[in-house]
C-alpha angles and dihedrals in degrees: 000000000000120000119253109265116251110234125178141134107282110226132152088262095051092046092050090048094054108105131190119265134189090276132038112259141182128224110204121211113246094212105041113050114225095016119115151147121246116205116198125208088251091059096254111144124205130181114224142187122208119193146151113234105217127317096073118235093350093061117098116262114250127196131195122192 
């Protein structure tokens, strides 16, 4: 079973408060669809954008970090 997605407003404060866990995780922004923060087990934080270029749901999922 997949874990429940973490969704919250991404602000400087919420990004600074994100701490590493045993597994890598993503916090999705509640205002901007497809925009999120990935937190690695090492503590490295990366902003990412996930989108589908044309074709709607059938288009392959792309991700930019």
